[in-house]
C-alpha positions in Angstrom: 50.8 23.9 38.1 54.1 21.9 39.4 55.4 19.2 37.2 58.2 16.8 36.9 60.5 15.8 33.9 60.7 12.0 33.7 64.1 10.7 33.2 64.7 9.5 29.5 65.0 6.0 30.8 61.7 6.2 32.7 60.2 7.7 29.6 61.6 4.9 27.4 60.1 2.3 29.8 56.6 4.0 29.5 57.0 3.9 25.7 57.8 0.2 25.7 54.6 -0.5 27.6 52.7 0.8 24.5 54.7 -1.1 22.0 56.7 1.9 20.8 60.2 0.9 19.5 63.0 2.5 21.4 66.8 2.2 21.4 68.6 -0.3 23.8 69.8 1.8 26.6 71.4 1.7 30.1 71.8 4.5 32.7 75.3 4.6 34.1 76.7 6.5 37.1 80.5 6.2 36.8 82.9 6.0 33.8 83.8 2.2 34.8 79.9 1.4 34.6 79.7 3.1 31.2 82.6 0.9 29.8 80.9 -2.2 31.0 77.4 -1.2 29.8 78.7 -0.2 26.4 79.9 -3.8 25.7 76.3 -5.1 26.4 74.4 -2.6 24.4 76.5 -2.8 21.3 78.2 -0.2 19.2 78.0 2.6 17.9 76.4 4.3 20.9 75.2 7.8 21.9 75.8 9.0 25.3 73.5 11.8 26.8 73.5 13.5 30.1 70.5 12.6 32.6 69.7 15.8 34.6 66.3 17.5 35.1 68.0 20.9 34.9 69.3 20.2 31.3 66.5 20.2 28.9 68.3 20.9 25.6 71.1 18.4 25.9 72.7 19.0 22.5 73.0 22.8 23.0 74.7 22.3 26.5 77.4 19.8 25.4 75.5 16.9 27.0 75.4 14.6 24.0 78.3 12.6 22.3 77.6 10.4 19.3 79.7 7.8 17.5 80.9 5.9 20.5 82.5 2.7 19.0 84.3 1.2 22.0 84.2 0.7 25.8 87.2 3.1 26.3 85.4 5.7 24.2 82.3 5.3 26.4 84.4 5.9 29.6 85.9 9.0 28.0 82.4 10.3 26.8 81.1 9.9 30.4 83.8 12.0 31.8 83.6 14.6 29.2 79.9 14.9 29.3 79.8 15.3 33.1 82.6 17.8 33.2 81.1 19.9 30.5 77.6 20.0 32.1 79.1 20.8 35.6 80.9 23.8 34.1 78.0 25.1 32.1 75.3 24.4 34.8 76.9 24.4 38.2 73.7 23.8 40.0 72.4 21.0 37.9 71.8 17.7 39.5 73.5 15.1 37.5 71.7 11.8 37.9 73.9 9.9 35.5 74.5 9.3 31.8 72.4 7.3 29.5 74.1 5.2 26.8 71.8 4.0 23.9 72.3 2.5 20.7 73.0 5.1 17.9 70.2 4.6 15.3 70.9 4.5 11.6 70.2 7.7 9.7 66.6 8.0 8.7 63.8 10.7 8.4 63.6 12.7 11.6 60.1 13.6 12.9 58.5 14.8 16.0 55.4 13.6 17.9 54.5 15.6 20.8 51.6 16.5 23.1 50.5 19.2 25.4 47.5 20.0 27.7 46.0 23.4 26.7 44.2 25.3 29.4 41.1 25.9 27.2 41.0 22.8 24.8 42.6 20.0 27.0 45.0 17.6 25.3 46.3 18.2 21.9 48.9 16.2 19.6 51.5 17.6 17.4 53.2 15.8 14.4 55.8 17.4 12.3 59.2 17.3 10.7 61.8 17.0 13.6 65.4 17.1 14.5 67.4 20.0 16.1 66.0 22.6 13.6 62.3 21.8 14.5 61.4 25.3 15.7 63.1 26.9 12.7 61.2 24.7 10.2 58.0 24.7 12.1 56.4 22.2 9.6 53.7 20.6 12.1 50.2 19.7 12.2 48.1 20.0 15.4 44.8 18.4 16.4 42.6 18.1 19.6 42.3 14.8 21.1 40.9 12.2 20.6 41.8 11.4 17.1 41.6 8.3 15.0 44.3 6.6 12.9 42.6 8.1 9.9 43.0 11.6 11.6 46.6 10.9 12.3 47.2 10.0 8.8 45.5 13.1 7.6 47.8 15.2 9.7 50.8 13.6 8.3 49.6 14.2 4.7 49.2 17.9 5.6 52.9 18.5 6.4 54.9 20.4 3.8 57.6 17.7 4.1 55.3 14.7 3.5 56.8 14.1 0.1 60.0 13.1 2.1 57.7 10.4 3.7 56.0 9.2 0.5 59.3 9.1 -1.5 61.0 12.3 -2.9 62.7 12.0 -6.2 65.0 9.0 -6.0 64.6 8.5 -2.3 62.5 5.4 -1.3 59.3 6.0 0.7 59.4 5.7 4.4 57.1 3.5 6.6 54.2 5.7 7.0 52.3 3.0 8.6 54.8 2.7 11.3 54.6 6.4 11.9 50.8 6.3 12.3 51.2 3.3 14.7 53.7 5.2 16.9 51.7 8.4 17.0 48.5 6.3 17.7 50.2 4.6 20.7 51.4 7.9 22.1 47.9 9.2 21.8 46.6 6.4 23.7 49.5 6.8 26.3 48.7 10.5 26.6 45.0 10.0 27.1 45.3 7.0 29.5 47.7 8.8 31.8 45.9 12.0 32.9 49.1 12.9 35.0 51.1 13.4 31.7 51.0 17.2 30.9 53.3 17.4 28.0 55.8 15.3 26.0 57.8 15.2 22.9 59.4 12.5 21.2 62.1 14.3 19.1 63.1 12.6 16.9 61.0 9.7 15.9 63.3 8.2 13.3 61.3 6.8 10.3 63.0 4.1 8.0 61.8 2.2 4.8 60.5 -0.4 7.3 59.7 0.5 11.0 60.8 3.4 13.1 62.2 4.2 16.4 61.3 6.7 19.2 64.5 8.6 20.4 65.0 11.2 23.1 61.7 10.9 25.0 60.9 13.9 27.1 57.7 13.6 29.2 56.4 15.9 31.8 54.1 14.7 34.6 52.3 16.5 37.4 48.7 16.9 39.0 45.9 16.0 36.4 44.8 19.1 34.5 41.6 20.8 36.0 38.5 20.8 33.7 38.1 23.6 31.4 37.3 26.9 33.0 34.0 28.4 33.0 30.7 27.9 34.9 28.4 25.0 34.0 26.2 26.2 31.1 22.6 27.1 31.3 19.8 25.7 29.2 20.2 26.1 25.4 18.6 29.4 24.2 15.4 28.8 22.2 15.3 30.2 18.7 12.7 32.9 19.7 14.8 33.9 22.7 15.7 37.4 21.2 12.2 38.0 20.0 11.2 40.9 22.5 8.0 42.6 23.1 9.2 44.8 25.8 12.5 45.9 27.2 13.5 47.9 30.3 16.5 50.1 30.6 17.8 50.4 34.2 19.8 53.5 34.5 18.0 55.3 31.8 18.9 59.0 31.8 18.1 62.4 30.4 21.8 63.3 30.4 23.3 62.9 26.8 26.7 62.1 28.3 25.3 59.1 30.3 25.4 55.5 28.8 21.7 55.1 29.9 20.6 58.1 27.7 22.4 56.5 24.6 20.8 53.0 25.1 17.5 54.7 25.4 17.9 56.8 22.4 19.0 53.8 20.3 15.9 51.8 21.6 13.5 54.5 20.4 13.0 52.7 17.2 12.1 49.6 18.9 8.7 48.4 17.8 7.9 46.9 21.1 7.4 48.8 24.4 10.2 50.6 26.0 10.4 51.1 29.9 13.0 53.5 31.1 13.9 53.0 34.7 15.0 55.9 36.8 13.6 56.9 40.2 14.6 60.6 39.6 12.7 61.3 36.4 9.0 60.9 35.4 9.8 60.7 31.7 12.8 60.1 29.6 13.0 60.8 25.7 9.4 61.2 25.7 8.6 57.8 27.3 7.1 57.3 30.8 9.9 56.5 33.3 9.4 54.1 36.4 11.3 54.0 39.7 12.1 50.4 39.6 11.4 47.1 37.7 8.7 46.2 40.1 6.8 49.4 39.2 6.5 48.5 35.6 2.9 47.7 34.8 3.3 45.0 32.3 5.6 42.0 31.5 9.2 42.7 30.6 11.0 40.4 28.3 14.7 41.9 28.9 16.2 44.4 31.2 19.4 46.3 30.2 21.4 47.3 33.2 23.6 50.5 33.0 24.4 51.4 36.5 27.6 51.2 38.6 28.6 47.6 39.2 27.9 47.8 43.1 24.2 48.1 42.3 23.8 45.4 39.9 23.2 42.4 42.0 20.2 44.0 43.6 18.8 44.8 40.2 19.3 41.2 39.1 17.4 40.2 42.2 14.6 42.4 41.3 14.6 41.2 37.7 14.4 37.5 39.0 11.4 38.3 41.2 9.8 39.9 38.3 10.3 36.9 36.2 12.3 38.8 33.6 14.1 36.0 31.5 17.2 38.0 30.3 19.3 40.8 31.8 21.9 42.5 29.6 24.7 43.9 32.1 26.4 46.8 30.1 28.1 47.9 33.5 31.8 47.3 33.8 33.7 46.9 37.1 33.5 43.0 37.5 35.9 40.3 36.9 38.1 42.3 34.6 39.0 44.6 37.8 40.2 41.9 40.0 39.1 39.7 43.0 36.5 42.2 44.4 34.9 42.4 40.9 34.9 38.6 40.6 33.0 38.3 43.7 30.5 40.6 42.3 30.2 38.5 39.2 29.6 35.3 41.4 26.8 37.0 43.4 25.1 38.0 40.1 25.4 34.5 38.7 24.0 32.9 41.9 21.1 35.3 41.9 20.3 34.6 38.3 20.6 30.9 38.7 18.2 31.1 41.7 15.5 32.7 39.5 16.2 30.9 36.2 17.3 34.2 34.6 19.9 34.4 31.9 22.7 37.0 31.9 24.4 38.6 29.0 27.8 40.4 30.1 28.7 41.9 32.2 31.0 44.5 30.8 29.4 44.1 27.4 28.1 46.5 24.8 24.9 44.6 24.4 23.4 43.4 21.1 21.8 44.8 17.9 19.2 43.0 15.8 18.9 45.5 12.8 16.0 43.5 11.1 13.8 43.8 14.4 14.8 47.4 15.3 16.5 46.3 18.4 19.8 48.1 19.6 20.5 47.8 23.4 23.9 49.3 23.0 25.4 52.8 23.5 27.0 52.8 19.9 26.3 56.2 18.5 25.1 54.4 15.2 23.1 51.6 14.2 23.9 49.1 11.4 22.0 48.3 8.2 20.0 45.1 8.1 21.8 42.2 6.5 22.5 38.4 6.7 25.9 38.4 8.6 26.1 37.9 12.4 29.1 39.5 14.2 29.8 38.2 17.6 32.7 39.9 19.3 34.6 39.8 22.5 35.6 43.4 22.2 33.0 46.3 22.4 35.5 48.7 20.7 35.9 46.4 17.8 32.0 46.4 17.4 31.7 50.1 17.4 34.4 50.4 15.0 33.1 47.8 12.6 29.5 49.2 12.7 30.7 52.7 11.8 32.9 51.2 9.0 30.0 49.0 7.7 27.7 52.0 6.9 29.6 53.5 3.8 30.7 50.0 2.8 26.8 49.1 2.6 27.5 45.9 4.8 24.5 44.7 6.7 23.9 42.6 9.7 21.4 40.0 11.0 22.9 40.5 14.5 25.7 42.2 16.4 26.5 40.7 19.7 28.9 41.7 22.4 29.7 38.7 24.8 31.4 40.6 27.4 32.8 38.8 30.4 30.7 35.6 29.4 29.4 35.3 33.0 26.4 33.1 31.9 25.8 33.5 28.2 28.9 32.7 26.2 30.0 32.5 22.6 28.6 28.9 22.4 25.1 30.1 23.2 25.2 32.9 20.7 26.7 30.8 18.0 24.0 28.4 18.7 21.3 31.0 18.5 22.7 32.6 15.3 23.2 29.2 13.8 19.3 28.5 13.8 18.4 32.2 13.0 16.9 32.2 9.4 18.1 35.8 9.0 21.7 34.8 9.4 23.7 33.1 6.4 27.3 33.6 7.9 28.7 34.2 11.3 32.0 36.2 12.1 33.5 35.6 15.5 36.2 38.0 17.0 37.8 35.9 19.7 40.3 36.9 22.6 39.7 33.9 24.9 37.7 30.8 25.0 36.8 29.8 28.5 35.5 26.3 27.7 37.3 25.0 24.6 35.4 21.7 24.4 31.9 23.3 24.7 32.9 25.7 22.2 34.0 23.0 19.7 30.9 21.0 20.2 28.8 24.1 19.5 30.6 25.3 16.4 30.9 21.8 14.9 27.2 21.5 14.7 26.7 24.9 13.1 29.4 24.7 10.4 27.7 21.7 9.0 25.2 24.0 7.6 26.3 27.7 8.0 29.8 29.1 7.6 31.7 30.6 10.7 34.7 32.9 10.1 36.8 33.6 13.0 39.7 36.1 13.9 41.7 35.3 17.0 43.7 38.1 18.5 47.1 37.3 20.1 48.9 35.8 17.3 52.2 37.4 18.2 52.3 36.1 21.9 54.5 38.8 22.9 55.9 38.3 26.3 55.2 34.5 26.4 57.6 32.6 28.4 60.1 30.5 26.6 58.7 27.0 26.2 60.6 24.2 28.0 59.9 21.7 25.2 59.7 21.6 21.5 56.0 20.8 21.5 55.4 23.7 23.9 57.1 26.1 21.5 55.4 24.7 18.3 51.8 24.1 19.9 51.5 27.6 21.7 48.2 28.8 22.6 47.5 30.6 19.4 48.4 27.6 17.3 46.0 25.4 19.3 43.3 27.9 18.9 43.9 27.9 15.0 43.9 24.0 15.1 40.7 23.9 17.2 39.0 26.4 14.8 40.0 24.3 11.6 39.0 21.1 13.4 35.4 22.5 14.1 34.9 23.5 10.5 35.7 27.2 10.8 37.5 29.5 8.6 40.3 31.3 10.4 41.3 34.7 8.8 44.0 37.2 9.8 42.1 40.5 9.8 38.7 42.2 10.2 38.7 43.0 6.5 39.4 39.4 5.3 36.6 38.3 7.7 33.9 40.4 6.1 35.0 39.5 2.6 34.7 35.9 3.2 31.4 36.3 5.1 29.9 38.4 2.4 30.9 35.9 -0.2 29.6 32.9 1.7 26.5 34.6 2.8 25.4 35.2 -0.8 27.1 32.4 -2.7 27.2 29.5 -0.2 30.2 27.0 -0.1 32.1 26.5 -3.3 32.0 22.8 -4.6 35.7 22.8 -5.3 38.6 25.0 -6.4 38.2 24.9 -10.1 37.8 28.3 -11.4 37.2 30.3 -14.6 38.3 33.9 -15.0 36.4 36.1 -17.6 37.9 39.6 -18.2 38.0 42.5 -20.6 41.5 43.5 -19.5 44.5 41.5 -20.4 46.7 42.8 -17.4 44.2 41.8 -14.9 43.8 38.3 -16.6 47.5 37.8 -16.2 47.4 38.9 -12.6 44.5 36.6 -11.9 46.7 33.6 -12.9 49.3 34.8 -10.4 46.7 35.2 -7.7 45.1 31.9 -8.4 48.5 30.2 -7.8 49.1 32.2 -4.7 45.9 31.5 -3.0 45.3 27.9 -4.2 42.7 28.2 -6.8 43.0 26.0 -9.8 42.3 27.6 -13.2 40.8 24.8 -15.3 42.0 24.0 -18.7 39.4 24.3 -21.4 38.6 21.3 -23.6 38.7 22.0 -27.3 34.9 21.7 -27.7 34.6 24.7 -25.1 37.3 26.7 -27.0 35.4 26.3 -30.2 32.1 27.6 -28.6 33.9 30.6 -27.4 35.5 31.0 -30.7 32.1 31.6 -32.1 31.3 34.5 -29.8 34.7 36.1 -29.1 36.9 38.0 -31.4 39.7 36.1 -33.1 42.5 37.7 -30.8 40.9 36.4 -27.6 43.3 34.5 -25.3 41.8 31.0 -26.3 42.6 29.7 -22.8 41.6 30.3 -19.2 41.7 33.2 -18.0 39.5 34.4 -20.8 40.8 37.6 -22.1 37.9 38.9 -24.2 40.1 42.0 -25.2 39.6 45.6 -24.4 36.8 46.4 -26.8 34.4 43.9 -25.1 30.9 45.2 -24.8 28.0 43.8 -22.6 26.8 41.4 -25.3 30.2 39.8 -25.5 29.9 39.2 -21.7 26.4 37.9 -22.1 27.4 35.4 -24.8 30.4 34.2 -22.8 28.3 33.9 -19.7 25.9 31.6 -21.7 28.6 29.4 -22.9 29.9 29.0 -19.3 26.3 28.3 -18.1 26.1 25.4 -20.6 29.4 24.0 -19.4 28.9 24.7 -15.7 29.8 21.0 -14.8 33.6 22.1 -15.6 34.1 24.7 -13.0 33.1 25.6 -9.4 34.0 29.5 -9.1 33.7 32.3 -11.8 35.6 35.4 -11.5 34.1 38.1 -13.5 36.4 41.2 -14.1 35.3 44.4 -15.8 37.1 47.6 -16.0 35.8 50.9 -17.6 36.7 51.3 -21.3 35.6 53.7 -24.0 32.9 51.5 -25.3 32.1 49.5 -22.1 28.8 49.8 -20.4 29.4 48.8 -16.9 25.8 49.0 -15.7 24.7 46.6 -18.5 27.6 44.3 -17.8 26.5 44.4 -14.0 23.0 43.4 -15.0 24.4 40.4 -17.3 26.5 39.3 -14.4 23.2 39.1 -12.2 21.6 37.0 -14.8 24.5 34.8 -14.9 24.4 34.3 -11.3 20.7 33.4 -11.4 21.3 30.7 -14.0 24.1 28.8 -12.2 24.5 27.4 -8.6 28.2 27.9 -8.8 30.1 30.8 -6.9 30.1 34.0 -8.9 32.7 36.5 -7.7 32.2 40.2 -9.1 35.4 42.2 -9.8 34.1 45.5 -11.0 37.2 47.5 -10.8 37.3 51.3 -11.2 36.3 54.6 -9.8 33.2 56.5 -9.9 31.9 55.0 -13.0 31.7 51.6 -11.2 29.8 52.8 -8.2 26.3 52.1 -9.8 27.3 48.7 -11.2 28.7 47.8 -7.7 25.4 48.8 -6.2 23.6 46.7 -8.7 25.5 43.5 -7.6 25.2 44.4 -4.0 21.3 44.7 -4.3 21.3 41.4 -6.2 23.4 39.9 -3.1 26.4 39.2 -5.5 29.7 40.0 -3.8 32.0 42.5 -5.6 35.7 43.2 -5.0 37.2 46.3 -6.3 40.6 44.8 -5.7 41.4 41.6 -7.6 43.8 40.3 -5.1 41.2 40.5 -2.3 38.8 38.4 -4.5 41.3 35.6 -5.0 42.5 35.9 -1.3 38.9 35.6 0.1 38.1 32.5 -2.1 41.5 31.0 -1.1 40.7 31.4 2.5 37.4 29.7 2.2 38.7 26.9 0.0 41.7 26.3 2.2 39.5 25.1 5.1 36.7 23.6 3.1 37.7 22.3 -0.4 41.3 21.6 0.5 41.0 20.4 4.1 39.9 16.9 4.7 39.8 17.5 8.5 36.9 19.9 8.2 33.3 19.2 7.4 33.0 18.6 3.6 32.2 22.1 2.5 32.9 21.4 -1.2 30.2 18.8 -1.2 27.5 21.0 0.2 24.8 22.4 -2.1 25.1 26.2 -2.2 22.3 28.4 -1.3 19.7 29.0 -4.1 20.3 32.5 -5.6 
């Protein structure tokens, strides 16, 4: 998409129409004009090159400050133009802009860019020449209210510099909100503006000024990519009574064989479809979908891509409501594959049939005995839904989940998202009573606004954890503006996730730790935590981890300390974390739990640490922890740490749906990830004020 950089003077004129303060300025084309204009503007002055080819003016010798006379302005004109001609021989020099040099103040940046998936976004942060080095910015999708802008400002690490740091007076925050709000209106009201940054916006004790306006215009951005969505999936859409597998095979090396084998446990009717076999894996086979004697609720297609459109046509004629295209060879292969996809979609729309894939693994519903994939293993039933853009990630995770004893309500591969997309599957799992938490593995969102709308509705009642690949952005072209650099694709995705109330994490491990915790315990009401431990070393470490991950260890009132004095030995820590000392037995845990139950209004999260000792009975401790959880609606986090002696206690917790973390740091990291985007983030839905699920 072509675009044009407005001159700084044109940018200033546009800003002025929105009531944004800008310096007095004039564009001059000769040294003589520079001297004359300088007298009219007033001193001191700044002179800057005007050239569409010179983006970073300071770095190229295109800026001179501190001009205090007409003669100095003439010299500055000559020096700047000569320097730029040497550095950029092909640059078109349109003149020099002289503008009033502003008093020193706090430098910030306000910028915007048009993201291909999510549309227009706004960036606010600490500005100046080191903006990319500092990278202290907040990003939000538009539209946004003044309150939302204020929230962005408050989230900056540098916000104390605005509020008043040490002996420095506070800056005019209201003026910054006003300037940012005006820029948002400008951006939304001018669809031709593709990107802009104002760096710096200089903020004073009273008022502010927008300096160095960089605004790119061009053709209005096209709507977010992706076909028009089909109808919303009903809650019972995946309740199948019969499934056909097109491409079923007797050959163990074929995908159709693996799918049929996995579907042998399906409690409904399985129809293998293959014109060359009368029976497959003990089930009667049929030469075509039309030959099947009964109704078919879904058809899994595992044949070469070229034959898929004809099968979708046949499925449509048979009124099969869903086709799952496992076959590859579509859009991911180039234009010819894209044409095949278009043909499939047109056929499906003609008959009102929904399409999953193509180039997908299929899906698994362990509680219903459904596995339409060719994964060699099937997962355990559970309460976590995993929706992934990568089939390889799914097969790896399912294999990993078995020894970890992690269960799933659904495992869904979205593939190329020709028809059914992330949004459809999120909506379905969001209403699925078997699902308590949702994990997404995302590579690309095709329609960001639809995605945001779908997820925002779900996160009000059910946690959604997300992993986005591509954080390194290796090979990304150098950004032509500060905003383009700071609000790159990955950063915008993260901002969108947070804005929709999701919990972004950095790894698959972190995702499942957070999901297990939320699926069993619900959202915490806040970050106030207590730690109960029979090991002094782990108690000390818990203090370090709490500070690192934003968990607040509450101070105990004297009345609570006295109650604990009555049940704990004299040498207990008499503070939080509670170090019950190494000779703690299950009864000591039980009595401490009873005290915490009576005072549960003081805390939101309890970390219970138990390590093997000569007199401990970890099994009894685990059972007491289950009782503790049953008598409080707060988040209980088990930390049964050790080797083989802790296997049974860990299983007791797992069967009681209480999460356990054999690594203490993982426990605090998981809780911290959750709290960062619920309890500590006012821009997200108020997770801390939600009632957790009943135990």
